[in-house]
Structures are given as structure tokens and as C-alpha cells.
N, C-alpha and C positions, 0 to 999 in steps of 0.2 A: 645409339643402340642401348637397350636395357641391359645392365649387368645380368649375366646368367647367374640365377640362383643356384644353391647347392643341388646337384643332381639326385633326384629320387628315383631310383630304379623302378620302372612300372611293373606292376604284378603281371607277369607274362603267363599267359595260361594257354595250355595246348588246346588247339581247336582246328580240326579239319573239317570244314562244312563242304560236303559234296553237293554243291548247288549247280544245277544246270539250266535254270531260267527263273528261279524262285516261283515254281507253279504250284500245283495242288499236290497236298500230301494227305495221307490217310489220318483219319481223326480217331481219338480214343479218349476215355475218361481221364480227367486230370490235365488235359492240355494237348497240344500238337504232338505228333509222332513222325518218323520217317516213313518210308514206303512200305514197310512190313506191315501185315495185318494181324489182328489177334488170332490166337490158336482157335482152329475149328472154322474160322471165317473163309469164304470161297476165294479162290485165286485162279489164275490162268498159267499154267506151267510152261505153254508155249512162249509167253512174253514176260513171265515173272520168275525169277529163280530164288533170289534171297532179298532180304530187306531189314532194316533196322526198326524196332519197336520201343517206344519209352514206356515202362510200366512203373507202378509204385515202388518196386524193388530195384530199379535202375534199368539200364537198356538191356535188350535181348537181340540175338540174331535169329531171325524167322526164315523158315524155308518153305517154298511152295512145292508140296509133294506131287507125285504123278496123279493122285486121286482128285487134285484141284482144291486143296484145302491147306491153309497156313498151319504149320506146326513150329515149336520151338527147337532151334538147332543148338543154341548156347546161350547162357546167361552172363553177361559181362559184370566183373566186380566192381567195387567202389572205386577202384584205381584204373578203370578202364572206361572208354566210351565206344560207341559202335559207329563204325564208318562204312559208307557204301562206295562202290565204285563200278564202273561199267564191266559187264561181263565179256564184252568183245565178242558177242555172237552176231555174225553178218546177217543171220536171218531175223534177229530181233534186236535192233540197235539200241532199244531202249531198256533191254534186260540187265539187271544189276546184281552183283553179289555183295555180301556183307561179312564183316569180322569185327571181334572185340580187339580194340588197340589200347596199349598201355598209354597213360597220359604222361608225356614227358615233362621234365622239370623247366625247360626253356620255353621261350616264345614259340608259338606255332603259326604256321601259315594257313589262313582261311581260304580254302578252294572256292572262292565266291562263284556266283552264277555267271556264266556267259550270256550276254543279252539276247542271243539267238537260239539258245538251248530250248528243250522241249519240256523239261521237268525240273522242278526245284526239290531236291531231297533234303534240305535243311530242316532244322528242328521246329520250324514255324509252319502253322497251318494256313492255307489259303483261306480267303474269305468264302464261307459257304452260307453266309446269312440269307434267309428267305426274302423274296420281294415283298415290299410293303403293299398290303391288300387292304389298307384302311379304307373305310367308307366315306364317300364324298359327303360334305356338309350340305343337306337339302333343306335347311331351316327356312321358314316362311319369312318373306321380307316384311319388315315393319310397315304397317299401314295405318298406323294410329292417326286419329283426327287431330288436325292442327289446333293448337291452343287458341280459342277465341274469347279469352277472358275479357270482363268489362273493363273499360278504361276508367282509371281513377279520376272521379269528378269532385273530390274533396275541395272545399273551399281554401284558398291560400292562407298562410299564417299571418294574421293582422295583428299580432302582439305590438305592444308599445316598443318603440326603439330604446336602445341603452342610453341613458342620459347620465351615466356615472361621470364623475369629475375625472379630467385627464390626469395622467401620471405626471406628477411634478418632481420626481426624484432627481437627484444630481446626476448628470450624464457622466459616462466612463471617460476619464481623461487620461487613461494609462497610455504609456508610449507604445506605439505599434511595433510589431515584430519586423526588425529590419535584417533578419538573417539572410544570408546568401541562398537563393533557391538551388535546388539540386538539378544541375544540367547534365548529369551523366546519362550516357546512352543506355537503353534498357538491355537487360541481359537476354542475349539471343542464343545461349548455349554455346557448345563446343564449335569452333571453326573448322569446317571439313574442306579438305583439298578435292575430295571426290564425294558426291552424294552416295549414300548407301542404297542398296536396291530397295525399290518400293514394294512393300507388302503390308496387307491388312488382314491378319488371320487370327483365327480362334486358338488360344493356348489350351490344349487338352490334357496336359499333364497335371495330375492332382498335386504332385511334390513341388511345382514350379511357383515362385512368388507371384506371378501373374496368372495363375490357373483361372480359367473361365473368362479371362479378358481378351479383348480384341487387341492384338500386339503389332506394332511396327517395328522395324529396326532402328529407326530414328530415335526412339526412346532410349536406346542403349549407346547412342553416339558418345564419344569420349572414351569409351572401353575398347579393349580387344574383344572382337566377336568372331567365334568359329561357328559356321553354318554347315551342317551335314544334309545332303540330299538323301532321305531314307524312305522306307516303306515298312510297315508292320508285317507284310508277307515275306520280306527279305531278311534271312537269317544273318547275312554278313552286315547288313545295315544296322540291325539290332546290336550285333557284337561291337560295331564302331561306336554307337551311341553309348554302351556300357564303358568303353575305354574313355570316351569324353567325360563321363561322369567321375571316373577315377582321377583323370587329369584335373578336373575342376576342384575336386576336394584337396588334391595334393598342393595346388597353388593357393587355395584358400588357407591351408594350414601354414603356408608360408608368408601369409599376410597380404596375399594378392587379392584385392577386391575389385580389380579393374578387369576381369575376364568374365565374359558371358559365353555360355554355350547354348546353341539353338539347334533343333532338328525340324526340317520341313517334311512331314509325313505326306506322301504323294496323294492325290486326290483318288487314285485307284485303291488306296487302303483306309477308306473312310468308315468302314464297318466297325462295330463295337469291339470285335475279336482282334481285328487288325490294330486298332487304336490301342487296346490293352497291351498287345504284344510290343508296340513301339514305345509305350511309355514306361514299361516295366523293366527294372534292372535285374535280369536273371542270369547274367553271365558271371562266371566266378570271380572276376576282378571286382564285382560290386560288393558293397557292405553297407547295410545288411541286404543279402540277396532277396529278390522279390519285392523290395521297395520301389516306389516310383522314382523316376528320374528327378533330380532337383533343379532342372532348368526347363525353359519353354520347349514344348513339342507343338508345333504349329500345324494345323490341319490345312493341307493344301486344297485349293478350289481350282475350277477352270479359269478364274480371273488371276489368281496369284498361286505360285507354286514353284517347282523347279526351274520352269521356264522364266522366272523373274530374276534369275541370277545368270550373269554373263561374265566370261573371262575376257577383259579388255584387251589382252594380248593377241588372243585367237578369234574372238567374237563367238566362242562355243557356248551355247546355253547349258545349264546345269543338268546332270543326268545322275542316275543311281550311283551311290557310294562316293560322289564327289563331295569335298569339303573345302569351302572358301573361308579364308582367315582375313579379317579386316583389322586395320590398325585404328588408334583412337581418332585419326583425322579422316577415316572413311577409305583410306587407300587399301587396295587389296595387297596384302603381304605375301600371301601363298595360296596355292590351290593344290590339294590332293586330288589327283585325277583318278576316278573310278575305273578299274579294269576288271577283266574276267576273274583274276585271282586277287583277292585283297590280303595283303600281308599286314596283319594287325600289329606286329612288332615295329615294322617301318611306319605305318600309320601313326602310332603312339609317339614315336621319336620326331616325326615330321611336325605334328601339330604342337608338341611341346616346344620345339626350336622357334616356330613361327610366332608362338605367343610370348616369347622372350626377346623378340627383336626390339 
């Protein structure tokens, strides 16, 4: 067991992310918003009551008035954030209400999305990128004439042979090297009790040491490795990644260079906007806020992704919000199981404890 280093209290930040499936959210200038629309834009009062809107001046509570347009109900202060919750209207189950909530000083529970819910009201916008309509290459096939160059018929070199006198210098009579040859076995890297999951994925994080490279987990063997199953459209996943960046920096300041954090961004979040959300450290535990994560964020594909990770105890494949922690010998030390509600305070403590085993 590794001695437990002095505990550094994690920066606990209040966040109640009202996620219902990490689905589509309304867009606005400057980034993703919640379900509220900008003032004057149309809405449907039958199915929409209130919603949160991120504006340059902070969060605002918007209301859908009977005339069918959004209007501002309240402006949240710098010490508040906007939270949405179900309106409990049987005629419109998806209808929501919103309010400004004071940011507490302690850690907060992230009300993450239930996998079967219909709408994600987190602060991340879903991928609305347009379909690629690039024109197919219709270039003409190269029909160039085969090179029929004339064969070289030049006469062979008939120059006189070298008749120089032979070298009569004294031969080298030095004693041959009788040193013992190196019979050591080649360096095959760390010995693993368990093979690490096989992936070959592109690192899309501009702040990562392996940015732009195809990465495998085997290249990090011998270190403690924490791997999060994330997606750029999932607000709770982004918050977990930001907490992992805080943990990484804390341990590095303690001299721990044997810890590697990794996020696998799901194949469904491969758009530029979702990739940017996943690699950007914009939760308040990050410093500096808005900087790219300093560790690999691997873009999942149909070949490698969440399904490449398996819990050996249960046989279950990786899913959203799961976090696998592996030891230097490849053994899985811990698995944070993703649930409908992600408790960020508990997640922070669990990952720190696993990395100190």
C-alpha cells in the first residue's frame, strides 16, 4: 500500500446540473445555454413554463408568457446560478420551472442525467453541426503514356586495370577485445499482472503531452491510470473531467509523477463543438478556467471506445460517467460506477483514494 500523502481538501464547488438525458439544449452566443430562450424569441406556453439562459452578464431566469414569447423573469447575481426542475404538470411532463439559487460553500451534488430521460438541461449544447456536403472527387484518371525510353547502348568501360603496388604496411597486431559480451535480457517494460484495455485512439486535447498522436494505454503502463467514460454533450461528464484535472495537479505538486488521467470521449460526441466542450476546463475547480485539460482526451470510434473497458468482477462494459482506475501492474484497483445522480464530492474522494493505494 502506498503511504497516504497529506490530504489536500478538494476545491468543492456547488453545482446542481438538472440533467434528464444529456439531450438538446437551446443555443446562444458565447456558448451553450439551458432550456430558456432569448427574450423575444418564440416559445410554447403549453409545454414550456420557465428555463435558464446563460448571458454575458450571468445566468437569467426566462419565462414563456401566454403570448408565446420568452421574456426575462429574473437576473441571477454573481453569487447565484440558475437551476431548472420539473414543473410536475401531468399534461406536459417535460415542462420545467427555474430559479436563481445561491452557490453554497460546500461540495454539491450533480443531479446527472438518467440514461432513459428525454432531455438534458445541463449547460452543454448538443451537437448541432451540419451534415458534410463536400463534393466527391471526380478527378480524371491518369492515362499518361508508358515511358518507352531508349535502352542505353553505350560501350562498356574498357579502361586499364589498376596495377598499383599492393599495400605492404605492417599488419595490426593489437590484442583483441576479450571483454565479456552483454547477455542481459532486453528491456520489455513493466511486468503487468493484467493486460490494460486495448485502445488506439487520437488524443484531441491541445493541452495534453500526446496531443495529436494516436495513443494506447500500454504506453502509460507502470503508472496509476484513471480513465473516465465521458462525452462532450454530457455536463456531468465534463464536471468529472475538470475534477480529474484538479486531482492531477494536486498530486503533481506532491511530487507524484506516476499518475495519468485519461478521458474517452464517446463516438457520439465527435463534432468540433462537443470535442471542445470535452477538452475545455471550464468548471470552477479549474485554474486557469477556460484552459484545455492537461491530459489525454481520446476520441472514441466504432472500433475502440467505452465498450473497450470491462469490469472483470461483473463483466459489464463501460458506460457514461464510469471511471476505471488501474494500478502500475495493470490490475483494476477501483471502478466508479456512473449513476443517474453524480455526486462530485464522492467522486473526488473515491478517485483520490484509489490513486493512493
